[in-house]
Chimera marker file (.cmm) of the C-alpha trace (Angstrom):
<marker_set name="trace">
<marker id="1" x="47.528" y="-165.037" z="-46.674" r="1" g="1" b="0" radius="0.5"/>
<marker id="2" x="47.271" y="-165.716" z="-50.457" r="1" g="1" b="0" radius="0.5"/>
<marker id="3" x="48.023" y="-162.911" z="-52.723" r="1" g="1" b="0" radius="0.5"/>
<marker id="4" x="44.031" y="-162.745" z="-53.382" r="1" g="1" b="0" radius="0.5"/>
<marker id="5" x="41.035" y="-164.004" z="-51.731" r="1" g="1" b="0" radius="0.5"/>
<marker id="6" x="37.435" y="-163.398" z="-53.049" r="1" g="1" b="0" radius="0.5"/>
<marker id="7" x="34.982" y="-162.242" z="-50.213" r="1" g="1" b="0" radius="0.5"/>
<marker id="8" x="31.876" y="-161.586" z="-52.426" r="1" g="1" b="0" radius="0.5"/>
<marker id="9" x="30.628" y="-161.238" z="-55.804" r="1" g="1" b="0" radius="0.5"/>
<marker id="10" x="27.547" y="-159.187" z="-57.021" r="1" g="1" b="0" radius="0.5"/>
<marker id="11" x="25.963" y="-159.505" z="-60.362" r="1" g="1" b="0" radius="0.5"/>
<marker id="12" x="25.703" y="-156.272" z="-62.238" r="1" g="1" b="0" radius="0.5"/>
<marker id="13" x="23.982" y="-157.187" z="-65.498" r="1" g="1" b="0" radius="0.5"/>
<marker id="14" x="24.940" y="-159.408" z="-68.468" r="1" g="1" b="0" radius="0.5"/>
<marker id="15" x="28.692" y="-160.202" z="-68.451" r="1" g="1" b="0" radius="0.5"/>
<marker id="16" x="29.362" y="-157.739" z="-65.631" r="1" g="1" b="0" radius="0.5"/>
<marker id="17" x="30.016" y="-158.273" z="-61.891" r="1" g="1" b="0" radius="0.5"/>
<marker id="18" x="31.462" y="-156.502" z="-58.774" r="1" g="1" b="0" radius="0.5"/>
<marker id="19" x="34.024" y="-158.553" z="-56.864" r="1" g="1" b="0" radius="0.5"/>
<marker id="20" x="35.087" y="-157.852" z="-53.219" r="1" g="1" b="0" radius="0.5"/>
<marker id="21" x="38.486" y="-159.172" z="-52.681" r="1" g="1" b="0" radius="0.5"/>
<marker id="22" x="41.241" y="-159.089" z="-49.997" r="1" g="1" b="0" radius="0.5"/>
<marker id="23" x="44.450" y="-158.394" z="-51.808" r="1" g="1" b="0" radius="0.5"/>
<marker id="24" x="47.936" y="-157.906" z="-51.187" r="1" g="1" b="0" radius="0.5"/>
<marker id="25" x="50.400" y="-155.464" z="-52.863" r="1" g="1" b="0" radius="0.5"/>
<marker id="26" x="53.974" y="-154.823" z="-51.897" r="1" g="1" b="0" radius="0.5"/>
<marker id="27" x="53.450" y="-156.421" z="-48.418" r="1" g="1" b="0" radius="0.5"/>
<marker id="28" x="50.377" y="-154.404" z="-47.501" r="1" g="1" b="0" radius="0.5"/>
<marker id="29" x="47.035" y="-155.803" z="-47.389" r="1" g="1" b="0" radius="0.5"/>
<marker id="30" x="43.836" y="-154.119" z="-49.191" r="1" g="1" b="0" radius="0.5"/>
<marker id="31" x="40.013" y="-154.269" z="-49.408" r="1" g="1" b="0" radius="0.5"/>
<marker id="32" x="39.532" y="-154.205" z="-53.144" r="1" g="1" b="0" radius="0.5"/>
<marker id="33" x="36.082" y="-153.601" z="-54.894" r="1" g="1" b="0" radius="0.5"/>
<marker id="34" x="36.380" y="-153.964" z="-58.650" r="1" g="1" b="0" radius="0.5"/>
<marker id="35" x="34.116" y="-154.299" z="-61.627" r="1" g="1" b="0" radius="0.5"/>
<marker id="36" x="34.826" y="-157.496" z="-63.662" r="1" g="1" b="0" radius="0.5"/>
<marker id="37" x="33.578" y="-158.205" z="-67.164" r="1" g="1" b="0" radius="0.5"/>
<marker id="38" x="33.243" y="-161.451" z="-68.947" r="1" g="1" b="0" radius="0.5"/>
<marker id="39" x="35.726" y="-161.930" z="-71.969" r="1" g="1" b="0" radius="0.5"/>
<marker id="40" x="34.781" y="-163.625" z="-75.365" r="1" g="1" b="0" radius="0.5"/>
<marker id="41" x="36.427" y="-166.940" z="-73.668" r="1" g="1" b="0" radius="0.5"/>
<marker id="42" x="33.963" y="-166.697" z="-70.726" r="1" g="1" b="0" radius="0.5"/>
<marker id="43" x="36.873" y="-165.784" z="-68.464" r="1" g="1" b="0" radius="0.5"/>
<marker id="44" x="36.138" y="-162.939" z="-65.885" r="1" g="1" b="0" radius="0.5"/>
<marker id="45" x="38.701" y="-159.837" z="-66.287" r="1" g="1" b="0" radius="0.5"/>
<marker id="46" x="39.085" y="-157.027" z="-64.013" r="1" g="1" b="0" radius="0.5"/>
<marker id="47" x="38.640" y="-153.572" z="-65.284" r="1" g="1" b="0" radius="0.5"/>
<marker id="48" x="40.033" y="-150.238" z="-63.966" r="1" g="1" b="0" radius="0.5"/>
<marker id="49" x="36.781" y="-149.321" z="-62.409" r="1" g="1" b="0" radius="0.5"/>
<marker id="50" x="37.079" y="-149.967" z="-58.884" r="1" g="1" b="0" radius="0.5"/>
<marker id="51" x="38.840" y="-148.945" z="-55.496" r="1" g="1" b="0" radius="0.5"/>
<marker id="52" x="41.401" y="-150.328" z="-53.302" r="1" g="1" b="0" radius="0.5"/>
<marker id="53" x="41.470" y="-149.289" z="-49.440" r="1" g="1" b="0" radius="0.5"/>
<marker id="54" x="43.974" y="-150.254" z="-46.891" r="1" g="1" b="0" radius="0.5"/>
<marker id="55" x="42.693" y="-153.343" z="-45.061" r="1" g="1" b="0" radius="0.5"/>
<marker id="56" x="42.663" y="-151.458" z="-41.689" r="1" g="1" b="0" radius="0.5"/>
<marker id="57" x="39.709" y="-149.426" z="-42.840" r="1" g="1" b="0" radius="0.5"/>
<marker id="58" x="37.254" y="-152.071" z="-43.291" r="1" g="1" b="0" radius="0.5"/>
<marker id="59" x="35.762" y="-151.781" z="-39.894" r="1" g="1" b="0" radius="0.5"/>
<marker id="60" x="35.174" y="-148.064" z="-40.178" r="1" g="1" b="0" radius="0.5"/>
<marker id="61" x="33.530" y="-148.624" z="-43.711" r="1" g="1" b="0" radius="0.5"/>
<marker id="62" x="31.354" y="-151.452" z="-42.142" r="1" g="1" b="0" radius="0.5"/>
<marker id="63" x="30.446" y="-149.261" z="-39.307" r="1" g="1" b="0" radius="0.5"/>
<marker id="64" x="29.497" y="-146.406" z="-41.636" r="1" g="1" b="0" radius="0.5"/>
<marker id="65" x="27.519" y="-148.575" z="-43.909" r="1" g="1" b="0" radius="0.5"/>
<marker id="66" x="25.519" y="-149.939" z="-40.886" r="1" g="1" b="0" radius="0.5"/>
<marker id="67" x="24.664" y="-146.473" z="-39.643" r="1" g="1" b="0" radius="0.5"/>
<marker id="68" x="23.071" y="-145.647" z="-43.130" r="1" g="1" b="0" radius="0.5"/>
<marker id="69" x="19.475" y="-145.750" z="-43.261" r="1" g="1" b="0" radius="0.5"/>
<marker id="70" x="17.913" y="-148.613" z="-45.292" r="1" g="1" b="0" radius="0.5"/>
<link id1="1" id2="2" r="1" g="1" b="0" radius="0.2"/>
<link id1="2" id2="3" r="1" g="1" b="0" radius="0.2"/>
<link id1="3" id2="4" r="1" g="1" b="0" radius="0.2"/>
<link id1="4" id2="5" r="1" g="1" b="0" radius="0.2"/>
<link id1="5" id2="6" r="1" g="1" b="0" radius="0.2"/>
<link id1="6" id2="7" r="1" g="1" b="0" radius="0.2"/>
<link id1="7" id2="8" r="1" g="1" b="0" radius="0.2"/>
<link id1="8" id2="9" r="1" g="1" b="0" radius="0.2"/>
<link id1="9" id2="10" r="1" g="1" b="0" radius="0.2"/>
<link id1="10" id2="11" r="1" g="1" b="0" radius="0.2"/>
<link id1="11" id2="12" r="1" g="1" b="0" radius="0.2"/>
<link id1="12" id2="13" r="1" g="1" b="0" radius="0.2"/>
<link id1="13" id2="14" r="1" g="1" b="0" radius="0.2"/>
<link id1="14" id2="15" r="1" g="1" b="0" radius="0.2"/>
<link id1="15" id2="16" r="1" g="1" b="0" radius="0.2"/>
<link id1="16" id2="17" r="1" g="1" b="0" radius="0.2"/>
<link id1="17" id2="18" r="1" g="1" b="0" radius="0.2"/>
<link id1="18" id2="19" r="1" g="1" b="0" radius="0.2"/>
<link id1="19" id2="20" r="1" g="1" b="0" radius="0.2"/>
<link id1="20" id2="21" r="1" g="1" b="0" radius="0.2"/>
<link id1="21" id2="22" r="1" g="1" b="0" radius="0.2"/>
<link id1="22" id2="23" r="1" g="1" b="0" radius="0.2"/>
<link id1="23" id2="24" r="1" g="1" b="0" radius="0.2"/>
<link id1="24" id2="25" r="1" g="1" b="0" radius="0.2"/>
<link id1="25" id2="26" r="1" g="1" b="0" radius="0.2"/>
<link id1="26" id2="27" r="1" g="1" b="0" radius="0.2"/>
<link id1="27" id2="28" r="1" g="1" b="0" radius="0.2"/>
<link id1="28" id2="29" r="1" g="1" b="0" radius="0.2"/>
<link id1="29" id2="30" r="1" g="1" b="0" radius="0.2"/>
<link id1="30" id2="31" r="1" g="1" b="0" radius="0.2"/>
<link id1="31" id2="32" r="1" g="1" b="0" radius="0.2"/>
<link id1="32" id2="33" r="1" g="1" b="0" radius="0.2"/>
<link id1="33" id2="34" r="1" g="1" b="0" radius="0.2"/>
<link id1="34" id2="35" r="1" g="1" b="0" radius="0.2"/>
<link id1="35" id2="36" r="1" g="1" b="0" radius="0.2"/>
<link id1="36" id2="37" r="1" g="1" b="0" radius="0.2"/>
<link id1="37" id2="38" r="1" g="1" b="0" radius="0.2"/>
<link id1="38" id2="39" r="1" g="1" b="0" radius="0.2"/>
<link id1="39" id2="40" r="1" g="1" b="0" radius="0.2"/>
<link id1="40" id2="41" r="1" g="1" b="0" radius="0.2"/>
<link id1="41" id2="42" r="1" g="1" b="0" radius="0.2"/>
<link id1="42" id2="43" r="1" g="1" b="0" radius="0.2"/>
<link id1="43" id2="44" r="1" g="1" b="0" radius="0.2"/>
<link id1="44" id2="45" r="1" g="1" b="0" radius="0.2"/>
<link id1="45" id2="46" r="1" g="1" b="0" radius="0.2"/>
<link id1="46" id2="47" r="1" g="1" b="0" radius="0.2"/>
<link id1="47" id2="48" r="1" g="1" b="0" radius="0.2"/>
<link id1="48" id2="49" r="1" g="1" b="0" radius="0.2"/>
<link id1="49" id2="50" r="1" g="1" b="0" radius="0.2"/>
<link id1="50" id2="51" r="1" g="1" b="0" radius="0.2"/>
<link id1="51" id2="52" r="1" g="1" b="0" radius="0.2"/>
<link id1="52" id2="53" r="1" g="1" b="0" radius="0.2"/>
<link id1="53" id2="54" r="1" g="1" b="0" radius="0.2"/>
<link id1="54" id2="55" r="1" g="1" b="0" radius="0.2"/>
<link id1="55" id2="56" r="1" g="1" b="0" radius="0.2"/>
<link id1="56" id2="57" r="1" g="1" b="0" radius="0.2"/>
<link id1="57" id2="58" r="1" g="1" b="0" radius="0.2"/>
<link id1="58" id2="59" r="1" g="1" b="0" radius="0.2"/>
<link id1="59" id2="60" r="1" g="1" b="0" radius="0.2"/>
<link id1="60" id2="61" r="1" g="1" b="0" radius="0.2"/>
<link id1="61" id2="62" r="1" g="1" b="0" radius="0.2"/>
<link id1="62" id2="63" r="1" g="1" b="0" radius="0.2"/>
<link id1="63" id2="64" r="1" g="1" b="0" radius="0.2"/>
<link id1="64" id2="65" r="1" g="1" b="0" radius="0.2"/>
<link id1="65" id2="66" r="1" g="1" b="0" radius="0.2"/>
<link id1="66" id2="67" r="1" g="1" b="0" radius="0.2"/>
<link id1="67" id2="68" r="1" g="1" b="0" radius="0.2"/>
<link id1="68" id2="69" r="1" g="1" b="0" radius="0.2"/>
<link id1="69" id2="70" r="1" g="1" b="0" radius="0.2"/>
</marker_set>
């Protein structure tokens, strides 16, 4: 796997978005949900606002979300 793979992006207003990524750090894989902002040069940059969960927890997260009422 590459060090990072974008799974989804969600707009969050002008110059902001949330990016869902599959990342790797120190040989372990993670599901990373992070807020990004658009810099003055137009490049998207990550913020400290976000969470990284072990990749193995993704199925439990999906199951919990599917159980939630719409």
